[in-house]
Backbone atoms as SQL, in Angstrom:
CREATE TABLE atoms (id INTEGER PRIMARY KEY, chain TEXT, resi INTEGER, resn TEXT, atom TEXT, x REAL, y REAL, z REAL);
INSERT INTO atoms VALUES
  (1, 'A', 1, 'MET', 'N', 106.476, 115.130, 118.581),
  (2, 'A', 1, 'MET', 'CA', 105.514, 114.073, 118.494),
  (3, 'A', 1, 'MET', 'C', 105.667, 113.354, 117.142),
  (4, 'A', 2, 'GLN', 'N', 105.570, 112.050, 117.179),
  (5, 'A', 2, 'GLN', 'CA', 105.659, 111.256, 115.958),
  (6, 'A', 2, 'GLN', 'C', 104.414, 110.377, 115.868),
  (7, 'A', 3, 'THR', 'N', 104.088, 110.000, 114.652),
  (8, 'A', 3, 'THR', 'CA', 102.941, 109.130, 114.410),
  (9, 'A', 3, 'THR', 'C', 103.411, 107.808, 113.860),
  (10, 'A', 4, 'ILE', 'N', 102.945, 106.732, 114.486),
  (11, 'A', 4, 'ILE', 'CA', 103.139, 105.386, 113.947),
  (12, 'A', 4, 'ILE', 'C', 101.761, 104.812, 113.707),
  (13, 'A', 5, 'TYR', 'N', 101.732, 103.757, 112.934),
  (14, 'A', 5, 'TYR', 'CA', 100.448, 103.123, 112.608),
  (15, 'A', 5, 'TYR', 'C', 100.371, 101.768, 113.312),
  (16, 'A', 6, 'LEU', 'N', 99.231, 101.547, 113.938),
  (17, 'A', 6, 'LEU', 'CA', 98.992, 100.290, 114.628),
  (18, 'A', 6, 'LEU', 'C', 98.156, 99.389, 113.720),
  (19, 'A', 7, 'ASP', 'N', 98.724, 98.269, 113.308),
  (20, 'A', 7, 'ASP', 'CA', 97.958, 97.294, 112.511),
  (21, 'A', 7, 'ASP', 'C', 97.289, 96.334, 113.491),
  (22, 'A', 8, 'ILE', 'N', 95.976, 96.277, 113.464),
  (23, 'A', 8, 'ILE', 'CA', 95.213, 95.456, 114.349),
  (24, 'A', 8, 'ILE', 'C', 94.890, 94.146, 113.636),
  (25, 'A', 9, 'MET', 'N', 95.305, 93.043, 114.226),
  (26, 'A', 9, 'MET', 'CA', 95.100, 91.736, 113.642),
  (27, 'A', 9, 'MET', 'C', 94.152, 90.916, 114.557),
  (28, 'A', 10, 'VAL', 'N', 93.110, 90.365, 113.962),
  (29, 'A', 10, 'VAL', 'CA', 92.148, 89.542, 114.702),
  (30, 'A', 10, 'VAL', 'C', 92.133, 88.172, 114.018),
  (31, 'A', 11, 'GLY', 'N', 92.467, 87.143, 114.760),
  (32, 'A', 11, 'GLY', 'CA', 92.486, 85.803, 114.194),
  (33, 'A', 11, 'GLY', 'C', 93.504, 85.625, 113.085),
  (34, 'A', 12, 'GLY', 'N', 94.617, 86.355, 113.132),
  (35, 'A', 12, 'GLY', 'CA', 95.637, 86.242, 112.117),
  (36, 'A', 12, 'GLY', 'C', 95.342, 87.025, 110.839),
  (37, 'A', 13, 'ARG', 'N', 94.252, 87.774, 110.845),
  (38, 'A', 13, 'ARG', 'CA', 93.912, 88.571, 109.642),
  (39, 'A', 13, 'ARG', 'C', 93.912, 90.051, 109.983),
  (40, 'A', 14, 'PHE', 'N', 94.250, 90.828, 108.973),
  (41, 'A', 14, 'PHE', 'CA', 94.257, 92.283, 109.154),
  (42, 'A', 14, 'PHE', 'C', 92.824, 92.755, 109.387),
  (43, 'A', 15, 'TYR', 'N', 92.639, 93.564, 110.438),
  (44, 'A', 15, 'TYR', 'CA', 91.305, 94.083, 110.766),
  (45, 'A', 15, 'TYR', 'C', 91.208, 95.569, 110.468),
  (46, 'A', 16, 'ARG', 'N', 92.155, 96.341, 110.976),
  (47, 'A', 16, 'ARG', 'CA', 92.101, 97.787, 110.774),
  (48, 'A', 16, 'ARG', 'C', 93.442, 98.390, 111.162),
  (49, 'A', 17, 'GLN', 'N', 93.683, 99.620, 110.682),
  (50, 'A', 17, 'GLN', 'CA', 94.898, 100.336, 111.026),
  (51, 'A', 17, 'GLN', 'C', 94.514, 101.651, 111.705),
  (52, 'A', 18, 'LEU', 'N', 95.185, 101.958, 112.804),
  (53, 'A', 18, 'LEU', 'CA', 94.935, 103.189, 113.554),
  (54, 'A', 18, 'LEU', 'C', 96.218, 103.994, 113.669),
  (55, 'A', 19, 'PRO', 'N', 96.167, 105.322, 113.466),
  (56, 'A', 19, 'PRO', 'CA', 97.339, 106.141, 113.686),
  (57, 'A', 19, 'PRO', 'C', 97.456, 106.400, 115.200),
  (58, 'A', 20, 'TYR', 'N', 98.690, 106.332, 115.696),
  (59, 'A', 20, 'TYR', 'CA', 98.966, 106.542, 117.112),
  (60, 'A', 20, 'TYR', 'C', 100.087, 107.559, 117.235),
  (61, 'A', 21, 'THR', 'N', 99.830, 108.628, 117.960),
  (62, 'A', 21, 'THR', 'CA', 100.828, 109.671, 118.154),
  (63, 'A', 21, 'THR', 'C', 101.468, 109.505, 119.529),
  (64, 'A', 22, 'TYR', 'N', 102.789, 109.600, 119.542),
  (65, 'A', 22, 'TYR', 'CA', 103.535, 109.417, 120.784),
  (66, 'A', 22, 'TYR', 'C', 104.765, 110.294, 120.779),
  (67, 'A', 23, 'CYS', 'N', 105.342, 110.507, 121.946),
  (68, 'A', 23, 'CYS', 'CA', 106.567, 111.269, 122.100),
  (69, 'A', 23, 'CYS', 'C', 107.733, 110.291, 122.144),
  (70, 'A', 24, 'PRO', 'N', 108.713, 110.445, 121.241),
  (71, 'A', 24, 'PRO', 'CA', 109.822, 109.478, 121.206),
  (72, 'A', 24, 'PRO', 'C', 110.772, 109.579, 122.407),
  (73, 'A', 25, 'LEU', 'N', 110.617, 110.590, 123.266),
  (74, 'A', 25, 'LEU', 'CA', 111.496, 110.702, 124.416),
  (75, 'A', 25, 'LEU', 'C', 111.154, 109.709, 125.499),
  (76, 'A', 26, 'TRP', 'N', 109.937, 109.187, 125.509),
  (77, 'A', 26, 'TRP', 'CA', 109.508, 108.207, 126.500),
  (78, 'A', 26, 'TRP', 'C', 109.101, 106.923, 125.819),
  (79, 'A', 27, 'PRO', 'N', 109.351, 105.803, 126.475),
  (80, 'A', 27, 'PRO', 'CA', 108.949, 104.513, 125.866),
  (81, 'A', 27, 'PRO', 'C', 107.426, 104.388, 125.738),
  (82, 'A', 28, 'VAL', 'N', 107.017, 103.630, 124.755),
  (83, 'A', 28, 'VAL', 'CA', 105.578, 103.403, 124.541),
  (84, 'A', 28, 'VAL', 'C', 105.122, 102.321, 125.517),
  (85, 'A', 29, 'ASP', 'N', 104.068, 102.624, 126.254),
  (86, 'A', 29, 'ASP', 'CA', 103.511, 101.709, 127.234),
  (87, 'A', 29, 'ASP', 'C', 102.513, 100.784, 126.564),
  (88, 'A', 30, 'THR', 'N', 102.696, 99.494, 126.677),
  (89, 'A', 30, 'THR', 'CA', 101.819, 98.532, 125.986),
  (90, 'A', 30, 'THR', 'C', 100.391, 98.608, 126.496),
  (91, 'A', 31, 'ASP', 'N', 100.206, 98.825, 127.803),
  (92, 'A', 31, 'ASP', 'CA', 98.848, 98.934, 128.343),
  (93, 'A', 31, 'ASP', 'C', 98.138, 100.151, 127.803),
  (94, 'A', 32, 'GLU', 'N', 98.883, 101.239, 127.643),
  (95, 'A', 32, 'GLU', 'CA', 98.299, 102.448, 127.089),
  (96, 'A', 32, 'GLU', 'C', 97.885, 102.254, 125.640),
  (97, 'A', 33, 'VAL', 'N', 98.698, 101.547, 124.861),
  (98, 'A', 33, 'VAL', 'CA', 98.370, 101.277, 123.462),
  (99, 'A', 33, 'VAL', 'C', 97.148, 100.372, 123.388),
  (100, 'A', 34, 'HIS', 'N', 97.076, 99.351, 124.243),
  (101, 'A', 34, 'HIS', 'CA', 95.941, 98.455, 124.281),
  (102, 'A', 34, 'HIS', 'C', 94.654, 99.234, 124.614),
  (103, 'A', 35, 'ASP', 'N', 94.719, 100.113, 125.611),
  (104, 'A', 35, 'ASP', 'CA', 93.557, 100.917, 125.986),
  (105, 'A', 35, 'ASP', 'C', 93.158, 101.863, 124.844),
  (106, 'A', 36, 'PHE', 'N', 94.122, 102.397, 124.116),
  (107, 'A', 36, 'PHE', 'CA', 93.846, 103.260, 122.966),
  (108, 'A', 36, 'PHE', 'C', 93.071, 102.505, 121.901),
  (109, 'A', 37, 'VAL', 'N', 93.478, 101.279, 121.609),
  (110, 'A', 37, 'VAL', 'CA', 92.814, 100.462, 120.599),
  (111, 'A', 37, 'VAL', 'C', 91.384, 100.137, 121.038),
  (112, 'A', 38, 'VAL', 'N', 91.211, 99.739, 122.276),
  (113, 'A', 38, 'VAL', 'CA', 89.883, 99.379, 122.765),
  (114, 'A', 38, 'VAL', 'C', 88.963, 100.600, 122.817),
  (115, 'A', 39, 'ARG', 'N', 89.548, 101.760, 123.138),
  (116, 'A', 39, 'ARG', 'CA', 88.744, 102.982, 123.181),
  (117, 'A', 39, 'ARG', 'C', 88.273, 103.379, 121.765),
  (118, 'A', 40, 'ASN', 'N', 89.116, 103.138, 120.749),
  (119, 'A', 40, 'ASN', 'CA', 88.768, 103.488, 119.378),
  (120, 'A', 40, 'ASN', 'C', 87.974, 102.392, 118.661),
  (121, 'A', 41, 'LEU', 'N', 88.115, 101.175, 119.081),
  (122, 'A', 41, 'LEU', 'CA', 87.416, 100.035, 118.497),
  (123, 'A', 41, 'LEU', 'C', 86.739, 99.233, 119.621),
  (124, 'A', 42, 'PRO', 'N', 85.630, 99.741, 120.150),
  (125, 'A', 42, 'PRO', 'CA', 84.993, 99.063, 121.281),
  (126, 'A', 42, 'PRO', 'C', 84.491, 97.640, 120.991),
  (127, 'A', 43, 'SER', 'N', 84.343, 97.301, 119.717),
  (128, 'A', 43, 'SER', 'CA', 83.902, 95.949, 119.385),
  (129, 'A', 43, 'SER', 'C', 84.958, 94.903, 119.723),
  (130, 'A', 44, 'LEU', 'N', 86.203, 95.326, 119.950),
  (131, 'A', 44, 'LEU', 'CA', 87.263, 94.395, 120.326),
  (132, 'A', 44, 'LEU', 'C', 87.503, 94.255, 121.799),
  (133, 'A', 45, 'ARG', 'N', 86.602, 94.808, 122.610),
  (134, 'A', 45, 'ARG', 'CA', 86.798, 94.875, 124.057),
  (135, 'A', 45, 'ARG', 'C', 87.070, 93.505, 124.675),
  (136, 'A', 46, 'ASN', 'N', 86.303, 92.472, 124.366),
  (137, 'A', 46, 'ASN', 'CA', 86.492, 91.154, 124.967),
  (138, 'A', 46, 'ASN', 'C', 87.031, 90.121, 123.989),
  (139, 'A', 47, 'LYS', 'N', 87.692, 90.575, 122.938),
  (140, 'A', 47, 'LYS', 'CA', 88.252, 89.690, 121.953),
  (141, 'A', 47, 'LYS', 'C', 89.772, 89.685, 122.020),
  (142, 'A', 48, 'THR', 'N', 90.375, 88.629, 121.507),
  (143, 'A', 48, 'THR', 'CA', 91.822, 88.543, 121.441),
  (144, 'A', 48, 'THR', 'C', 92.305, 89.129, 120.121),
  (145, 'A', 49, 'PHE', 'N', 93.239, 90.053, 120.201),
  (146, 'A', 49, 'PHE', 'CA', 93.792, 90.685, 119.004),
  (147, 'A', 49, 'PHE', 'C', 95.249, 90.976, 119.225),
  (148, 'A', 50, 'ASN', 'N', 95.989, 91.122, 118.125),
  (149, 'A', 50, 'ASN', 'CA', 97.413, 91.466, 118.145),
  (150, 'A', 50, 'ASN', 'C', 97.578, 92.858, 117.571),
  (151, 'A', 51, 'ILE', 'N', 98.590, 93.558, 118.081),
  (152, 'A', 51, 'ILE', 'CA', 98.907, 94.900, 117.600),
  (153, 'A', 51, 'ILE', 'C', 100.309, 94.863, 117.014),
  (154, 'A', 52, 'LEU', 'N', 100.427, 95.246, 115.760),
  (155, 'A', 52, 'LEU', 'CA', 101.733, 95.327, 115.109),
  (156, 'A', 52, 'LEU', 'C', 102.009, 96.793, 114.796),
  (157, 'A', 53, 'PHE', 'N', 103.251, 97.222, 114.974),
  (158, 'A', 53, 'PHE', 'CA', 103.644, 98.590, 114.708),
  (159, 'A', 53, 'PHE', 'C', 104.174, 98.696, 113.274),
  (160, 'A', 54, 'SER', 'N', 103.784, 99.761, 112.578),
  (161, 'A', 54, 'SER', 'CA', 104.152, 99.919, 111.186),
  (162, 'A', 54, 'SER', 'C', 104.445, 101.398, 110.913),
  (163, 'A', 55, 'ASN', 'N', 105.282, 101.621, 109.922),
  (164, 'A', 55, 'ASN', 'CA', 105.572, 103.010, 109.463),
  (165, 'A', 55, 'ASN', 'C', 104.814, 103.337, 108.189),
  (166, 'A', 56, 'ALA', 'N', 104.171, 102.350, 107.594),
  (167, 'A', 56, 'ALA', 'CA', 103.477, 102.543, 106.307),
  (168, 'A', 56, 'ALA', 'C', 101.980, 102.587, 106.514),
  (169, 'A', 57, 'LYS', 'N', 101.345, 103.585, 105.918),
  (170, 'A', 57, 'LYS', 'CA', 99.897, 103.707, 105.998),
  (171, 'A', 57, 'LYS', 'C', 99.244, 102.835, 104.920),
  (172, 'A', 58, 'VAL', 'N', 98.221, 102.089, 105.309),
  (173, 'A', 58, 'VAL', 'CA', 97.453, 101.302, 104.340),
  (174, 'A', 58, 'VAL', 'C', 96.438, 102.214, 103.708),
  (175, 'A', 59, 'ILE', 'N', 96.413, 102.197, 102.386),
  (176, 'A', 59, 'ILE', 'CA', 95.477, 103.077, 101.658),
  (177, 'A', 59, 'ILE', 'C', 94.176, 102.380, 101.389);
């Protein structure tokens, strides 16, 4: 299992970063990632946001 960081952008601005654990043997499903973000940040349920993948953790 590996951990990548999801940078959540709302309106072109950085909103929050979430760690996401996945198995590198299988491709990452975009719908699964979207559901993960909405499950952890329910305030974004009906909003438009972008997800960027990052290897660096924001402190």
